[in-house]
Structure formats: C-alpha cells, structure tokens
VEXLOVO-23724 format. One record per atom (N, C-alpha, C, O): residue in three letters; x, y negated, z. Coordinates in nm, 4 decimals. Example, Ala and Ser with C-alpha at 12.3 -4.5 7.8 and 13.67 -1.06 7.14 Angstrom:
+------+----------+----------+----------+
: code :     east :    north :       up :
+------+----------+----------+----------+
:  ALA :   1.3190 :   0.5690 :   0.7800 :
:  ALA :   1.2300 :   0.4500 :   0.7800 :
:  ALA :   1.3200 :   0.3300 :   0.7800 :
:  ALA :   1.4236 :   0.3319 :   0.8465 :
:  SER :   1.2850 :   0.2250 :   0.7080 :
:  SER :   1.3670 :   0.1060 :   0.7140 :
:  SER :   1.2900 :  -0.0030 :   0.7870 :
:  SER :   1.3409 :  -0.1138 :   0.8039 :
+------+----------+----------+----------+
//
This chain:
+------+----------+----------+----------+
: code :     east :    north :       up :
+------+----------+----------+----------+
:  MET :   1.1938 :   5.6163 :   2.1780 :
:  MET :   1.2257 :   5.5006 :   2.1010 :
:  MET :   1.2164 :   5.3748 :   2.1874 :
:  MET :   1.1162 :   5.3492 :   2.2541 :
:  SER :   1.3215 :   5.3001 :   2.1835 :
:  SER :   1.3183 :   5.1747 :   2.2596 :
:  SER :   1.3146 :   5.0579 :   2.1623 :
:  SER :   1.3772 :   5.0593 :   2.0563 :
:  LYS :   1.2411 :   4.9602 :   2.2015 :
:  LYS :   1.2316 :   4.8407 :   2.1179 :
:  LYS :   1.3253 :   4.7341 :   2.1731 :
:  LYS :   1.3302 :   4.7079 :   2.2933 :
:  LYS :   1.3982 :   4.6747 :   2.0821 :
:  LYS :   1.4872 :   4.5669 :   2.1232 :
:  LYS :   1.4147 :   4.4339 :   2.1044 :
:  LYS :   1.3430 :   4.4127 :   2.0066 :
:  THR :   1.4352 :   4.3482 :   2.1980 :
:  THR :   1.3785 :   4.2149 :   2.1868 :
:  THR :   1.4829 :   4.1261 :   2.1200 :
:  THR :   1.5935 :   4.1074 :   2.1709 :
:  VAL :   1.4458 :   4.0740 :   2.0088 :
:  VAL :   1.5374 :   3.9883 :   1.9340 :
:  VAL :   1.4940 :   3.8438 :   1.9518 :
:  VAL :   1.3801 :   3.8066 :   1.9235 :
:  LYS :   1.5872 :   3.7646 :   1.9992 :
:  LYS :   1.5573 :   3.6221 :   2.0152 :
:  LYS :   1.5781 :   3.5526 :   1.8806 :
:  LYS :   1.6765 :   3.5791 :   1.8115 :
:  PRO :   1.4871 :   3.4653 :   1.8441 :
:  PRO :   1.5069 :   3.3933 :   1.7181 :
:  PRO :   1.6287 :   3.3010 :   1.7304 :
:  PRO :   1.6549 :   3.2425 :   1.8354 :
:  ALA :   1.6997 :   3.2906 :   1.6223 :
:  ALA :   1.8172 :   3.2039 :   1.6216 :
:  ALA :   1.7714 :   3.0594 :   1.6368 :
:  ALA :   1.6799 :   3.0138 :   1.5681 :
:  THR :   1.8352 :   2.9902 :   1.7261 :
:  THR :   1.7971 :   2.8506 :   1.7456 :
:  THR :   1.8701 :   2.7653 :   1.6430 :
:  THR :   1.9881 :   2.7857 :   1.6146 :
:  THR :   1.7989 :   2.6727 :   1.5902 :
:  THR :   1.8606 :   2.5836 :   1.4915 :
:  THR :   1.8677 :   2.4441 :   1.5510 :
:  THR :   1.7771 :   2.3989 :   1.6211 :
:  LYS :   1.9757 :   2.3792 :   1.5216 :
:  LYS :   1.9923 :   2.2429 :   1.5678 :
:  LYS :   1.9290 :   2.1505 :   1.4660 :
:  LYS :   1.9558 :   2.1600 :   1.3462 :
:  LYS :   1.8456 :   2.0619 :   1.5143 :
:  LYS :   1.7830 :   1.9666 :   1.4248 :
:  LYS :   1.8824 :   1.8533 :   1.4005 :
:  LYS :   1.9310 :   1.7908 :   1.4948 :
:  VAL :   1.9120 :   1.8276 :   1.2729 :
:  VAL :   2.0062 :   1.7237 :   1.2370 :
:  VAL :   1.9300 :   1.5931 :   1.2206 :
:  VAL :   1.8382 :   1.5830 :   1.1391 :
:  MET :   1.9684 :   1.4947 :   1.2979 :
:  MET :   1.9060 :   1.3629 :   1.2887 :
:  MET :   2.0016 :   1.2728 :   1.2116 :
:  MET :   2.1057 :   1.2326 :   1.2636 :
:  ARG :   1.9668 :   1.2424 :   1.0910 :
:  ARG :   2.0513 :   1.1566 :   1.0090 :
:  ARG :   2.0176 :   1.0102 :   1.0366 :
:  ARG :   1.9013 :   0.9725 :   1.0506 :
:  ALA :   2.1214 :   0.9305 :   1.0437 :
:  ALA :   2.1006 :   0.7878 :   1.0641 :
:  ALA :   2.0631 :   0.7236 :   0.9313 :
:  ALA :   2.1217 :   0.7540 :   0.8274 :
:  LYS :   1.9676 :   0.6373 :   0.9360 :
:  LYS :   1.9274 :   0.5677 :   0.8140 :
:  LYS :   2.0299 :   0.4585 :   0.7862 :
:  LYS :   2.0621 :   0.3791 :   0.8746 :
:  PRO :   2.0812 :   0.4545 :   0.6631 :
:  PRO :   2.1827 :   0.3531 :   0.6333 :
:  PRO :   2.1252 :   0.2128 :   0.6227 :
:  PRO :   2.1973 :   0.1149 :   0.6423 :
:  TYR :   1.9974 :   0.2018 :   0.5923 :
:  TYR :   1.9351 :   0.0709 :   0.5763 :
:  TYR :   1.8342 :   0.0514 :   0.6879 :
:  TYR :   1.7615 :   0.1440 :   0.7237 :
:  THR :   1.8300 :  -0.0666 :   0.7417 :
:  THR :   1.7370 :  -0.0978 :   0.8475 :
:  THR :   1.6445 :  -0.2085 :   0.7996 :
:  THR :   1.6902 :  -0.3124 :   0.7519 :
:  ARG :   1.5147 :  -0.1858 :   0.8124 :
:  ARG :   1.4177 :  -0.2884 :   0.7737 :
:  ARG :   1.4295 :  -0.4018 :   0.8751 :
:  ARG :   1.4306 :  -0.3778 :   0.9959 :
:  VAL :   1.4381 :  -0.5231 :   0.8266 :
:  VAL :   1.4574 :  -0.6373 :   0.9157 :
:  VAL :   1.3661 :  -0.7529 :   0.8788 :
:  VAL :   1.3146 :  -0.7604 :   0.7672 :
:  GLU :   1.3474 :  -0.8414 :   0.9732 :
:  GLU :   1.2762 :  -0.9655 :   0.9470 :
:  GLU :   1.3715 :  -1.0828 :   0.9572 :
:  GLU :   1.3435 :  -1.1918 :   0.9074 :
:  LYS :   1.4849 :  -1.0592 :   1.0228 :
:  LYS :   1.5830 :  -1.1645 :   1.0431 :
:  LYS :   1.7220 :  -1.1018 :   1.0360 :
:  LYS :   1.7454 :  -0.9959 :   1.0942 :
:  LEU :   1.8139 :  -1.1667 :   0.9651 :
:  LEU :   1.9507 :  -1.1171 :   0.9547 :
:  LEU :   2.0322 :  -1.1650 :   1.0738 :
:  LEU :   1.9979 :  -1.2653 :   1.1364 :
:  PRO :   2.1413 :  -1.0931 :   1.1060 :
:  PRO :   2.2307 :  -1.1428 :   1.2095 :
:  PRO :   2.2898 :  -1.2771 :   1.1651 :
:  PRO :   2.2789 :  -1.3154 :   1.0486 :
:  GLU :   2.3507 :  -1.3459 :   1.2572 :
:  GLU :   2.4086 :  -1.4765 :   1.2255 :
:  GLU :   2.5099 :  -1.4640 :   1.1117 :
:  GLU :   2.5990 :  -1.3791 :   1.1151 :
:  LEU :   2.4946 :  -1.5494 :   1.0119 :
:  LEU :   2.5837 :  -1.5480 :   0.8960 :
:  LEU :   2.7079 :  -1.6311 :   0.9253 :
:  LEU :   2.7022 :  -1.7250 :   1.0047 :
:  PRO :   2.8213 :  -1.5972 :   0.8611 :
:  PRO :   2.9433 :  -1.6753 :   0.8814 :
:  PRO :   2.9250 :  -1.8211 :   0.8380 :
:  PRO :   2.8355 :  -1.8542 :   0.7601 :
:  LYS :   3.0114 :  -1.9056 :   0.8901 :
:  LYS :   3.0053 :  -2.0473 :   0.8563 :
:  LYS :   3.0226 :  -2.0654 :   0.7051 :
:  LYS :   3.1141 :  -2.0088 :   0.6453 :
:  GLY :   2.9358 :  -2.1429 :   0.6452 :
:  GLY :   2.9429 :  -2.1691 :   0.5015 :
:  GLY :   2.8574 :  -2.0762 :   0.4173 :
:  GLY :   2.8363 :  -2.1032 :   0.2990 :
:  VAL :   2.8075 :  -1.9675 :   0.4748 :
:  VAL :   2.7215 :  -1.8735 :   0.4015 :
:  VAL :   2.5777 :  -1.8994 :   0.4432 :
:  VAL :   2.5450 :  -1.8961 :   0.5618 :
:  LYS :   2.4921 :  -1.9252 :   0.3453 :
:  LYS :   2.3516 :  -1.9533 :   0.3738 :
:  LYS :   2.2625 :  -1.8575 :   0.2963 :
:  LYS :   2.2950 :  -1.8156 :   0.1851 :
:  LEU :   2.1519 :  -1.8246 :   0.3561 :
:  LEU :   2.0509 :  -1.7419 :   0.2910 :
:  LEU :   1.9902 :  -1.8234 :   0.1766 :
:  LEU :   1.9514 :  -1.9383 :   0.1975 :
:  PRO :   1.9813 :  -1.7661 :   0.0561 :
:  PRO :   1.9225 :  -1.8407 :  -0.0558 :
:  PRO :   1.7776 :  -1.8787 :  -0.0262 :
:  PRO :   1.7030 :  -1.8001 :   0.0323 :
:  SER :   1.7385 :  -1.9982 :  -0.0665 :
:  SER :   1.6001 :  -2.0409 :  -0.0419 :
:  SER :   1.5064 :  -1.9614 :  -0.1337 :
:  SER :   1.5422 :  -1.9252 :  -0.2458 :
:  GLY :   1.3883 :  -1.9360 :  -0.0836 :
:  GLY :   1.2896 :  -1.8596 :  -0.1607 :
:  GLY :   1.3005 :  -1.7097 :  -0.1403 :
:  GLY :   1.2357 :  -1.6324 :  -0.2110 :
:  TYR :   1.3821 :  -1.6677 :  -0.0440 :
:  TYR :   1.4000 :  -1.5240 :  -0.0164 :
:  TYR :   1.3866 :  -1.4972 :   0.1327 :
:  TYR :   1.4182 :  -1.5817 :   0.2164 :
:  GLU :   1.3391 :  -1.3779 :   0.1632 :
:  GLU :   1.3298 :  -1.3339 :   0.3025 :
:  GLU :   1.3974 :  -1.1980 :   0.3147 :
:  GLU :   1.3924 :  -1.1180 :   0.2213 :
:  PRO :   1.4604 :  -1.1708 :   0.4285 :
:  PRO :   1.5294 :  -1.0424 :   0.4470 :
:  PRO :   1.4312 :  -0.9251 :   0.4421 :
:  PRO :   1.3212 :  -0.9330 :   0.4968 :
:  ALA :   1.4715 :  -0.8177 :   0.3771 :
:  ALA :   1.3898 :  -0.6968 :   0.3713 :
:  ALA :   1.4646 :  -0.5807 :   0.4375 :
:  ALA :   1.4097 :  -0.5142 :   0.5253 :
:  TYR :   1.5885 :  -0.5560 :   0.3964 :
:  TYR :   1.6691 :  -0.4474 :   0.4513 :
:  TYR :   1.8111 :  -0.4966 :   0.4740 :
:  TYR :   1.8578 :  -0.5886 :   0.4069 :
:  PHE :   1.8790 :  -0.4343 :   0.5691 :
:  PHE :   2.0155 :  -0.4747 :   0.6020 :
:  PHE :   2.1012 :  -0.3511 :   0.6232 :
:  PHE :   2.0589 :  -0.2561 :   0.6890 :
:  ARG :   2.2213 :  -0.3521 :   0.5677 :
:  ARG :   2.3170 :  -0.2440 :   0.5876 :
:  ARG :   2.4372 :  -0.3028 :   0.6602 :
:  ARG :   2.5235 :  -0.3661 :   0.5992 :
:  LYS :   2.4415 :  -0.2812 :   0.7902 :
:  LYS :   2.5396 :  -0.3447 :   0.8766 :
:  LYS :   2.6833 :  -0.3060 :   0.8418 :
:  LYS :   2.7707 :  -0.3925 :   0.8358 :
:  ARG :   2.7084 :  -0.1779 :   0.8190 :
:  ARG :   2.8460 :  -0.1319 :   0.7943 :
:  ARG :   2.9069 :  -0.1964 :   0.6710 :
:  ARG :   3.0278 :  -0.2195 :   0.6667 :
:  LYS :   2.8261 :  -0.2254 :   0.5721 :
:  LYS :   2.8775 :  -0.2811 :   0.4474 :
:  LYS :   2.8460 :  -0.4296 :   0.4327 :
:  LYS :   2.8788 :  -0.4895 :   0.3303 :
:  SER :   2.7841 :  -0.4887 :   0.5317 :
:  SER :   2.7479 :  -0.6306 :   0.5277 :
:  SER :   2.6664 :  -0.6649 :   0.4039 :
:  SER :   2.6848 :  -0.7708 :   0.3438 :
:  LEU :   2.5766 :  -0.5752 :   0.3664 :
:  LEU :   2.4892 :  -0.5971 :   0.2509 :
:  LEU :   2.3448 :  -0.6070 :   0.2983 :
:  LEU :   2.3029 :  -0.5366 :   0.3902 :
:  ALA :   2.2706 :  -0.6947 :   0.2344 :
:  ALA :   2.1295 :  -0.7098 :   0.2666 :
:  ALA :   2.0496 :  -0.7110 :   0.1374 :
:  ALA :   2.0978 :  -0.7544 :   0.0329 :
:  VAL :   1.9276 :  -0.6628 :   0.1467 :
:  VAL :   1.8330 :  -0.6724 :   0.0351 :
:  VAL :   1.7343 :  -0.7808 :   0.0755 :
:  VAL :   1.6682 :  -0.7718 :   0.1789 :
:  LEU :   1.7259 :  -0.8828 :  -0.0080 :
:  LEU :   1.6343 :  -0.9932 :   0.0168 :
:  LEU :   1.5178 :  -0.9843 :  -0.0805 :
:  LEU :   1.5366 :  -0.9530 :  -0.1981 :
:  ARG :   1.3978 :  -1.0117 :  -0.0316 :
:  ARG :   1.2765 :  -1.0075 :  -0.1137 :
:  ARG :   1.2385 :  -1.1506 :  -0.1505 :
:  ARG :   1.2369 :  -1.2387 :  -0.0645 :
:  ALA :   1.2080 :  -1.1739 :  -0.2773 :
:  ALA :   1.1586 :  -1.3057 :  -0.3184 :
:  ALA :   1.0263 :  -1.3311 :  -0.2476 :
:  ALA :   0.9440 :  -1.2403 :  -0.2359 :
:  THR :   1.0051 :  -1.4519 :  -0.2008 :
:  THR :   0.8818 :  -1.4803 :  -0.1261 :
:  THR :   0.7569 :  -1.4598 :  -0.2111 :
:  THR :   0.6488 :  -1.4343 :  -0.1580 :
:  ASN :   0.7716 :  -1.4710 :  -0.3435 :
:  ASN :   0.6560 :  -1.4438 :  -0.4302 :
:  ASN :   0.6492 :  -1.2953 :  -0.4692 :
:  ASN :   0.5648 :  -1.2558 :  -0.5495 :
:  LYS :   0.7388 :  -1.2135 :  -0.4118 :
:  LYS :   0.7429 :  -1.0676 :  -0.4293 :
:  LYS :   0.7646 :  -1.0231 :  -0.5742 :
:  LYS :   0.7215 :  -0.9142 :  -0.6121 :
:  SER :   0.8307 :  -1.1058 :  -0.6553 :
:  SER :   0.8531 :  -1.0720 :  -0.7952 :
:  SER :   0.9801 :  -0.9902 :  -0.8173 :
:  SER :   0.9882 :  -0.9141 :  -0.9137 :
:  HIS :   1.0788 :  -1.0048 :  -0.7299 :
:  HIS :   1.2046 :  -0.9323 :  -0.7456 :
:  HIS :   1.2807 :  -0.9306 :  -0.6125 :
:  HIS :   1.2332 :  -0.9838 :  -0.5121 :
:  TYR :   1.3975 :  -0.8697 :  -0.6131 :
:  TYR :   1.4820 :  -0.8588 :  -0.4940 :
:  TYR :   1.6219 :  -0.9082 :  -0.5265 :
:  TYR :   1.6590 :  -0.9217 :  -0.6431 :
:  LEU :   1.6984 :  -0.9347 :  -0.4224 :
:  LEU :   1.8365 :  -0.9775 :  -0.4370 :
:  LEU :   1.9228 :  -0.8932 :  -0.3442 :
:  LEU :   1.8863 :  -0.8707 :  -0.2288 :
:  ILE :   2.0366 :  -0.8468 :  -0.3938 :
:  ILE :   2.1349 :  -0.7837 :  -0.3064 :
:  ILE :   2.2279 :  -0.8968 :  -0.2659 :
:  ILE :   2.2850 :  -0.9649 :  -0.3510 :
:  PHE :   2.2425 :  -0.9162 :  -0.1366 :
:  PHE :   2.3143 :  -1.0310 :  -0.0825 :
:  PHE :   2.4274 :  -0.9822 :   0.0070 :
:  PHE :   2.4052 :  -0.9038 :   0.0993 :
:  GLN :   2.5482 :  -1.0288 :  -0.0208 :
:  GLN :   2.6624 :  -0.9929 :   0.0635 :
:  GLN :   2.6701 :  -1.0969 :   0.1749 :
:  GLN :   2.6973 :  -1.2142 :   0.1493 :
:  THR :   2.6461 :  -1.0535 :   0.2982 :
:  THR :   2.6334 :  -1.1468 :   0.4099 :
:  THR :   2.7655 :  -1.2113 :   0.4510 :
:  THR :   2.7640 :  -1.3115 :   0.5224 :
:  THR :   2.8782 :  -1.1579 :   0.4088 :
:  THR :   3.0065 :  -1.2161 :   0.4464 :
:  THR :   3.0517 :  -1.3248 :   0.3498 :
:  THR :   3.1209 :  -1.4182 :   0.3903 :
:  THR :   3.0136 :  -1.3139 :   0.2216 :
:  THR :   3.0600 :  -1.4101 :   0.1213 :
:  THR :   2.9479 :  -1.4920 :   0.0584 :
:  THR :   2.9735 :  -1.5997 :   0.0046 :
:  GLY :   2.8251 :  -1.4433 :   0.0642 :
:  GLY :   2.7129 :  -1.5127 :   0.0023 :
:  GLY :   2.6914 :  -1.4759 :  -0.1432 :
:  GLY :   2.6053 :  -1.5341 :  -0.2092 :
:  LYS :   2.7685 :  -1.3794 :  -0.1952 :
:  LYS :   2.7499 :  -1.3360 :  -0.3345 :
:  LYS :   2.6186 :  -1.2604 :  -0.3454 :
:  LYS :   2.5729 :  -1.1991 :  -0.2489 :
:  LYS :   2.5582 :  -1.2652 :  -0.4639 :
:  LYS :   2.4277 :  -1.2000 :  -0.4802 :
:  LYS :   2.4094 :  -1.1459 :  -0.6209 :
:  LYS :   2.4687 :  -1.1946 :  -0.7172 :
:  ILE :   2.3244 :  -1.0424 :  -0.6298 :
:  ILE :   2.2881 :  -0.9810 :  -0.7575 :
:  ILE :   2.1371 :  -0.9599 :  -0.7555 :
:  ILE :   2.0837 :  -0.9051 :  -0.6590 :
:  GLN :   2.0681 :  -1.0025 :  -0.8604 :
:  GLN :   1.9234 :  -0.9858 :  -0.8686 :
:  GLN :   1.8889 :  -0.8479 :  -0.9225 :
:  GLN :   1.9517 :  -0.8000 :  -1.0170 :
:  VAL :   1.7881 :  -0.7836 :  -0.8617 :
:  VAL :   1.7377 :  -0.6537 :  -0.9073 :
:  VAL :   1.5854 :  -0.6589 :  -0.9103 :
:  VAL :   1.5241 :  -0.7454 :  -0.8477 :
:  ALA :   1.5255 :  -0.5663 :  -0.9831 :
:  ALA :   1.3803 :  -0.5672 :  -1.0017 :
:  ALA :   1.3027 :  -0.5087 :  -0.8837 :
:  ALA :   1.1958 :  -0.5587 :  -0.8487 :
:  ASN :   1.3566 :  -0.4024 :  -0.8221 :
:  ASN :   1.2816 :  -0.3353 :  -0.7157 :
:  ASN :   1.3777 :  -0.2713 :  -0.6149 :
:  ASN :   1.4994 :  -0.2775 :  -0.6320 :
:  THR :   1.3226 :  -0.2105 :  -0.5109 :
:  THR :   1.4061 :  -0.1528 :  -0.4054 :
:  THR :   1.4797 :  -0.0279 :  -0.4531 :
:  THR :   1.5885 :   0.0022 :  -0.4041 :
:  GLU :   1.4214 :   0.0448 :  -0.5481 :
:  GLU :   1.4908 :   0.1619 :  -0.6039 :
:  GLU :   1.6203 :   0.1200 :  -0.6721 :
:  GLU :   1.7261 :   0.1786 :  -0.6493 :
:  GLU :   1.6099 :   0.0176 :  -0.7559 :
:  GLU :   1.7265 :  -0.0347 :  -0.8257 :
:  GLU :   1.8276 :  -0.0914 :  -0.7247 :
:  GLU :   1.9486 :  -0.0763 :  -0.7417 :
:  ALA :   1.7769 :  -0.1561 :  -0.6208 :
:  ALA :   1.8641 :  -0.2117 :  -0.5164 :
:  ALA :   1.9410 :  -0.1008 :  -0.4459 :
:  ALA :   2.0610 :  -0.1142 :  -0.4215 :
:  SER :   1.8730 :   0.0081 :  -0.4131 :
:  SER :   1.9369 :   0.1209 :  -0.3459 :
:  SER :   2.0471 :   0.1808 :  -0.4321 :
:  SER :   2.1568 :   0.2087 :  -0.3838 :
:  LYS :   2.0171 :   0.2003 :  -0.5595 :
:  LYS :   2.1140 :   0.2574 :  -0.6529 :
:  LYS :   2.2375 :   0.1682 :  -0.6667 :
:  LYS :   2.3508 :   0.2162 :  -0.6638 :
:  LEU :   2.2140 :   0.0380 :  -0.6818 :
:  LEU :   2.3237 :  -0.0560 :  -0.6989 :
:  LEU :   2.4063 :  -0.0691 :  -0.5705 :
:  LEU :   2.5287 :  -0.0802 :  -0.5766 :
:  MET :   2.3409 :  -0.0678 :  -0.4559 :
:  MET :   2.4142 :  -0.0756 :  -0.3290 :
:  MET :   2.5022 :   0.0468 :  -0.3112 :
:  MET :   2.6127 :   0.0366 :  -0.2578 :
:  SER :   2.4551 :   0.1607 :  -0.3547 :
:  SER :   2.5348 :   0.2831 :  -0.3480 :
:  SER :   2.6577 :   0.2711 :  -0.4376 :
:  SER :   2.7677 :   0.3104 :  -0.3987 :
:  GLU :   2.6385 :   0.2163 :  -0.5581 :
:  GLU :   2.7509 :   0.1968 :  -0.6504 :
:  GLU :   2.8496 :   0.0939 :  -0.5959 :
:  GLU :   2.9705 :   0.1083 :  -0.6141 :
:  LEU :   2.7994 :  -0.0089 :  -0.5300 :
:  LEU :   2.8874 :  -0.1079 :  -0.4673 :
:  LEU :   2.9693 :  -0.0424 :  -0.3565 :
:  LEU :   3.0889 :  -0.0681 :  -0.3432 :
:  ARG :   2.9045 :   0.0417 :  -0.2777 :
:  ARG :   2.9711 :   0.1103 :  -0.1665 :
:  ARG :   3.0824 :   0.2014 :  -0.2168 :
:  ARG :   3.1899 :   0.2076 :  -0.1573 :
:  ARG :   3.0560 :   0.2728 :  -0.3277 :
:  ARG :   3.1554 :   0.3657 :  -0.3829 :
:  ARG :   3.2634 :   0.2954 :  -0.4636 :
:  ARG :   3.3645 :   0.3569 :  -0.4977 :
:  GLY :   3.2439 :   0.1676 :  -0.4948 :
:  GLY :   3.3431 :   0.0928 :  -0.5714 :
:  GLY :   3.3237 :   0.1031 :  -0.7213 :
:  GLY :   3.4084 :   0.0567 :  -0.7976 :
:  VAL :   3.2135 :   0.1631 :  -0.7652 :
:  VAL :   3.1839 :   0.1768 :  -0.9076 :
:  VAL :   3.1504 :   0.0400 :  -0.9666 :
:  VAL :   3.1896 :   0.0094 :  -1.0792 :
:  LYS :   3.0784 :  -0.0415 :  -0.8911 :
:  LYS :   3.0398 :  -0.1762 :  -0.9338 :
:  LYS :   3.0917 :  -0.2760 :  -0.8309 :
:  LYS :   3.1270 :  -0.2401 :  -0.7186 :
:  SER :   3.0951 :  -0.4016 :  -0.8722 :
:  SER :   3.1344 :  -0.5064 :  -0.7791 :
:  SER :   3.0479 :  -0.6291 :  -0.8044 :
:  SER :   2.9774 :  -0.6360 :  -0.9051 :
:  PHE :   3.0530 :  -0.7253 :  -0.7137 :
:  PHE :   2.9747 :  -0.8472 :  -0.7301 :
:  PHE :   3.0271 :  -0.9321 :  -0.8445 :
:  PHE :   2.9535 :  -1.0153 :  -0.8977 :
:  ALA :   3.1514 :  -0.9134 :  -0.8833 :
:  ALA :   3.2091 :  -0.9917 :  -0.9919 :
:  ALA :   3.1529 :  -0.9499 :  -1.1269 :
:  ALA :   3.1477 :  -1.0314 :  -1.2191 :
:  ALA :   3.1108 :  -0.8244 :  -1.1403 :
:  ALA :   3.0643 :  -0.7725 :  -1.2694 :
:  ALA :   2.9249 :  -0.8186 :  -1.3036 :
:  ALA :   2.8723 :  -0.7831 :  -1.4091 :
+------+----------+----------+----------+
//
C-alpha cells in the first residue's frame, strides 16, 4: 500500500476595497461649494463624490454631495450607509 501525499488546495484571499474612507479633511471642493458650518467630515466616497458629515455636537449626520453641495440629514451612520447605497443605485435622489 502506498500513501499519496495530497497538497491542500490553496485559496486566494480576496481583499475587498472599502467603499468608504474615514477622513478628517475632504479633498478640495469645487468653487461655490462650501462645507456646511457645524459639521465635520466623517467618511468620504470618492467614486460617487459623497461624504458623510458628523454634526459637531454628535447629534446627527449629513450626507453631502461634494460636487453640488446638496445634503440630506440622517440620524446615524447605519441610515447614512443605507441611503448612500440607494443614491448610488438610483433608487433615491437628493431632490426627493
């Protein structure tokens, strides 16, 4: 009887890129677009030009479109994530 040596199958580890990046400062905003006062950057999504801003008193968050300055208020980061996903898919818009 001979024993065969079986090599374990190698698996490739998938490194997923995080869509949101925690930030302290946003990239330069276009002319005419200003960061709302009373808010500080929390997360930024470069591909979609969306940022999550935290109220300085930490009571709520704002989804901020860095190209136009449009914004939507949300209660927490979970709600912000859900709404940003809907904005990305076109289910919701800043006009609604």
